[in-house]
C-alpha positions in Angstrom: 0.0 0.0 0.0 1.2 3.5 -0.8 1.0 6.5 1.5 -2.3 7.8 0.0 -4.0 4.4 0.5 -2.9 4.5 4.2 -4.2 8.0 4.6 -7.5 7.1 3.0 -7.8 4.1 5.3 -7.0 6.2 8.4 -9.6 8.7 7.3 -12.2 6.0 6.9 -11.4 4.6 10.4 -11.6 8.2 11.8 -14.9 8.9 10.0 -16.4 5.7 11.4 -15.0 6.5 14.9 -14.0 2.9 15.5 -11.6 3.5 18.4 -13.9 5.7 20.5 -16.7 3.2 19.9 -14.5 0.3 21.0 -13.5 2.3 24.1 -17.2 2.9 24.9 -18.1 -0.7 24.5 -15.2 -1.7 26.7 -16.2 0.7 29.4 -19.8 -0.5 29.3 -18.5 -4.0 29.7 -16.4 -2.9 32.7 -19.3 -1.3 34.4 -21.5 -4.3 33.8 -18.8 -6.6 35.2 -18.3 -4.4 38.2 -22.0 -4.2 38.9 -22.3 -7.9 38.7 -19.4 -8.5 41.1 -20.6 -5.9 43.6 -24.1 -7.3 43.7 -22.8 -10.8 44.0 -20.5 -9.8 46.8 -23.1 -7.7 48.7 -25.9 -10.3 48.5 -23.6 -13.1 49.6 -22.9 -11.3 52.9 -24.9 -12.5 55.8 -27.7 -10.2 56.8 -25.8 -9.2 60.0 -22.8 -8.1 58.0 -24.7 -5.8 55.6 -23.8 -2.8 57.6 -23.7 0.8 56.6 -20.0 0.4 55.8 -20.7 -2.4 53.3 -23.6 -0.6 51.8 -21.6 2.6 51.5 -18.6 0.8 49.9 -20.8 -0.9 47.3 -22.8 2.2 46.6 -19.7 4.4 46.4 -17.9 2.1 44.0 -21.0 1.8 41.8 -21.5 5.6 41.8 -17.8 6.3 41.0 -17.8 3.8 38.1 -21.1 5.1 36.6 -20.1 8.7 37.3 -17.1 8.3 35.1 -19.4 7.5 32.3 -20.2 11.2 31.9 -16.6 11.9 31.2 -16.4 9.1 28.6 -19.6 10.1 26.9 -18.7 13.8 26.7 -15.3 12.9 25.3 -16.9 10.6 22.8 -19.5 13.1 21.7 -17.0 16.0 21.4 -14.4 14.0 19.5 -14.3 13.2 15.8 -14.4 15.5 12.8 -16.7 18.4 12.2 -18.7 17.7 9.1 -19.4 21.4 8.7 -15.7 22.2 8.3 -14.7 22.0 4.6 -11.1 20.9 5.4 
């Protein structure tokens, strides 16, 4: 492949936004896995050990993981080419 073919391929990949989409899918998979593990851990605790600390830990971890989603979504939405720009 010559240089122009590589550039055309790179532009097509950029136009389809493959890398940001893969990152978003990976992050969604991470949050789903984390949620599953947190719920499995929390519900496996005996009722006497489901204290405010355990509830707070599980809730805090879930809130932190899903709260980061806003950063990823904003970055994804603001990335990519501007189709109004002629260059």
